[in-house]
C-alpha positions in Angstrom: 2.1 -16.8 101.7 5.1 -17.5 99.4 6.5 -21.0 99.4 8.8 -21.0 96.4 9.7 -18.7 93.5 11.0 -20.1 90.2 12.5 -18.1 87.4 13.4 -19.4 83.9 13.8 -18.2 80.4 14.3 -19.4 76.8 12.8 -22.7 75.8 11.9 -23.8 79.3 8.3 -24.0 80.2 7.1 -25.4 83.5 3.6 -24.0 83.6 1.9 -27.3 82.7 4.0 -29.2 85.2 3.2 -26.7 87.9 -0.5 -26.9 87.1 -0.3 -30.7 87.4 1.5 -30.2 90.7 -1.4 -27.9 91.8 -3.9 -30.6 91.0 -1.9 -33.3 92.7 -1.5 -31.4 95.9 -5.2 -30.5 95.9 -5.8 -34.3 96.1 -3.7 -34.3 99.2 -5.7 -31.4 100.8 -2.9 -28.9 100.1 -4.1 -25.8 98.3 -1.6 -23.7 96.4 -1.8 -20.8 94.0 0.4 -19.9 91.0 1.3 -16.2 90.4 3.0 -15.5 87.1 4.8 -12.5 85.8 7.4 -11.5 83.2 10.5 -9.6 84.0 12.7 -9.0 81.0 13.7 -12.3 79.6 12.6 -14.2 82.6 9.3 -15.9 83.3 8.7 -16.0 87.1 6.3 -18.2 88.9 5.4 -17.8 92.6 4.0 -20.8 94.4 1.7 -19.6 97.2 -0.3 -21.2 100.0 -3.6 -19.7 101.4 -2.9 -20.3 105.1 0.2 -20.0 107.2 -0.5 -23.2 109.0 -0.2 -25.0 105.7 3.2 -23.6 104.9 5.5 -26.1 106.5 3.7 -29.1 105.1 3.2 -27.5 101.7 6.9 -26.3 101.8 8.2 -29.9 102.1 5.8 -31.5 99.6 6.1 -28.8 97.0 9.8 -28.8 97.1 9.9 -32.6 96.9 7.6 -32.6 93.9 9.4 -29.7 92.2 12.7 -31.5 92.8 11.3 -34.5 90.8 10.0 -32.1 88.2 13.5 -30.5 87.8 15.1 -33.9 87.8 13.0 -34.8 84.8 14.1 -31.7 83.0 17.8 -32.3 83.9 17.5 -35.8 82.3 15.8 -34.4 79.2 18.4 -31.7 78.9 21.2 -34.3 79.3 19.7 -36.6 76.7 19.3 -33.8 74.1 22.8 -32.3 74.6 25.2 -34.9 76.0 23.9 -38.5 76.0 24.9 -39.7 72.6 28.2 -38.0 72.6 29.0 -39.6 76.0 28.0 -43.0 74.7 30.0 -42.8 71.5 33.1 -41.5 73.4 32.9 -43.9 76.3 31.6 -47.0 74.7 33.2 -46.7 71.3 33.3 -50.4 70.9 29.5 -50.6 70.7 27.8 -51.0 67.3 25.2 -48.6 66.1 22.2 -50.8 67.0 23.8 -51.4 70.5 24.0 -47.6 71.1 20.4 -47.2 70.1 19.2 -50.0 72.4 21.5 -48.8 75.2 20.1 -45.3 74.9 16.6 -46.7 75.2 17.4 -48.7 78.3 19.3 -45.7 79.9 16.3 -43.4 79.5 13.9 -46.1 80.9 16.3 -46.4 83.9 16.7 -42.7 84.4 12.9 -42.2 84.2 12.3 -45.1 86.6 10.0 -46.8 84.1 11.1 -50.4 85.0 10.4 -52.4 88.1 13.3 -53.1 90.4 14.5 -56.6 89.9 18.2 -56.9 90.9 21.1 -55.1 92.6 21.9 -53.0 89.6 18.3 -51.6 89.6 18.6 -50.8 93.3 22.0 -49.1 92.7 20.5 -47.0 89.9 17.4 -46.0 91.9 19.5 -45.0 94.9 21.6 -42.8 92.6 18.4 -41.2 91.2 17.1 -40.6 94.7 20.5 -39.0 95.4 20.1 -36.6 92.4 16.6 -35.6 93.5 17.9 -35.0 97.0 20.7 -32.7 95.7 18.1 -30.7 93.8 15.9 -30.5 96.8 18.9 -29.2 98.9 19.3 -26.4 96.4 15.6 -25.5 96.8 16.0 -25.5 100.6 18.9 -23.0 100.5 16.4 -20.2 99.7 12.9 -19.9 98.4 14.1 -18.6 95.0 15.6 -20.7 92.2 16.9 -19.6 88.8 16.4 -22.8 86.9 18.7 -21.8 84.0 21.4 -20.9 86.4 20.9 -24.1 88.3 21.3 -26.2 85.1 24.4 -24.2 84.2 26.3 -24.2 87.5 25.0 -27.4 89.2 25.0 -29.8 86.3 28.6 -30.9 86.9 27.6 -32.5 90.3 24.5 -34.1 88.8 26.3 -35.3 85.7 28.7 -37.5 87.7 25.7 -39.5 89.2 23.9 -39.6 85.8 26.9 -41.1 84.1 27.3 -43.7 86.9 23.8 -44.8 86.2 24.6 -44.9 82.5 27.6 -47.0 83.1 25.7 -49.5 85.3 22.9 -49.7 82.7 25.3 -50.3 79.8 27.2 -53.0 81.7 23.9 -54.8 82.4 22.8 -54.5 78.8 26.1 -56.0 77.6 25.9 -58.9 80.1 22.4 -59.6 78.9 23.4 -59.5 75.3 26.3 -61.9 75.8 24.0 -64.2 77.7 21.4 -64.2 75.0 24.0 -64.9 72.3 25.3 -67.8 74.4 21.8 -69.2 74.8 21.3 -69.0 71.0 24.5 -71.0 70.5 23.4 -73.7 73.0 20.0 -73.9 71.4 21.5 -74.3 68.0 23.8 -77.1 69.3 20.8 -78.9 70.9 18.6 -78.5 67.8 21.2 -80.1 65.4 22.1 -83.2 67.4 20.2 -86.4 67.9 18.5 -87.0 71.2 20.2 -89.6 73.3 17.6 -89.7 76.0 13.8 -89.7 75.5 12.7 -88.1 78.7 14.4 -86.7 81.8 12.7 -86.0 85.1 14.1 -83.2 87.3 12.8 -83.2 90.9 13.5 -80.3 93.2 13.2 -81.1 96.8 12.5 -78.9 99.9 16.3 -78.1 100.3 16.5 -76.9 96.7 18.6 -79.9 95.7 18.0 -81.8 92.4 17.3 -85.4 91.6 17.5 -86.5 87.9 16.0 -89.7 86.6 15.2 -91.2 83.2 12.1 -93.4 82.6 14.0 -96.4 83.9 14.8 -94.7 87.2 18.6 -94.4 86.5 20.3 -91.6 88.5 21.3 -89.3 85.7 23.1 -86.8 87.9 25.8 -89.4 88.6 26.0 -90.2 84.9 26.3 -86.5 83.9 29.1 -86.1 86.5 31.0 -89.0 85.1 30.9 -87.4 81.7 32.7 -84.3 83.0 36.1 -86.1 82.8 35.3 -88.2 85.8 35.0 -85.1 88.1 32.9 -85.4 91.2 30.3 -82.8 92.2 31.7 -80.7 95.0 33.2 -77.4 95.7 34.9 -77.2 92.4 31.9 -78.2 90.2 28.5 -76.5 90.3 25.7 -79.0 90.3 23.6 -76.8 88.1 26.4 -76.5 85.5 26.7 -80.3 85.5 22.9 -80.6 84.9 22.9 -78.1 82.0 26.0 -79.6 80.4 24.4 -83.1 80.7 21.1 -81.9 79.2 22.9 -80.2 76.3 25.0 -83.3 75.6 22.1 -85.7 75.7 19.5 -83.3 74.1 16.4 -85.1 75.6 13.2 -84.9 73.7 11.3 -84.0 76.9 12.4 -82.5 80.2 9.9 -82.6 83.1 10.7 -80.3 86.0 8.8 -80.9 89.3 8.2 -78.2 92.0 10.0 -75.3 90.3 8.8 -73.1 93.2 11.4 -74.8 95.4 14.3 -73.8 93.1 16.6 -71.3 94.7 18.2 -70.3 91.4 15.6 -69.0 88.9 18.3 -68.3 86.3 19.1 -72.0 86.2 15.5 -72.8 85.2 15.3 -69.9 82.8 18.4 -71.1 81.0 16.9 -74.6 80.6 13.6 -73.2 79.3 15.3 -70.8 76.9 17.6 -73.5 75.4 15.1 -76.4 75.2 11.9 -74.2 74.7 8.9 -76.5 74.0 10.7 -79.6 75.3 10.4 -78.3 78.9 7.3 -78.9 81.0 6.8 -77.7 84.6 4.7 -79.9 86.9 3.4 -79.0 90.3 3.1 -82.5 91.7 5.5 -85.4 91.5 4.2 -88.5 89.8 5.6 -91.9 89.1 8.1 -92.2 86.3 6.8 -94.3 83.5 
């Protein structure tokens, strides 16, 4: 029984992908057959099921997998024909090496090769799912799809979502690049100045708040706050900014951080670790300051 018929011509070749699909569905107890023929310039493949009772389940699964397969082709096609031109025209301010790195990250995002870590990743994955759904809707309109025609006439609708993903990925890359350059500057500043404090202990309590002490038990958080032109820690001053500013100004030889698992701002600890590198030690249990 016919489930889906695909037609394509030119450089396109989906036989390997369809054979992989056949193997994948077999593992899910769905048996399909592939019937191929040539009609003029077109290569036509019929996807068949052996039993009528399998058709509805196979219909949904096959079209979902084929939608992902077509999505991969759409992305390859966009990369080969449009990506670099779009990057150069839209992000003309990027340097050559930035364009190359951005292109790498864009393809990793479009191919869902990275784990989801933040809101930007969620946004991009939702857009990808939306593109796949649009492709699947086209397959559900009828059981026949001319893939070349689909690429030609439906690409405009897909391109808009693809370029939104590109924009989000480039923005994230530029923010990361600026952050890394800022970290390098801070690290350089710390490395060239003399340490004013031998050792600083940073305790993180159950509420995620911080206690800073030196070896003599002096409350360094108050001292750091005084250094910021006498400002008090409150709504206008972020305590984590105060700590980082104080650490950079005093360039301690050693920073001991206790109970990092209680910290509610992982970026704060990452910044300290990247700036001070081997000077930072994370300890699981509090111990007396000596």
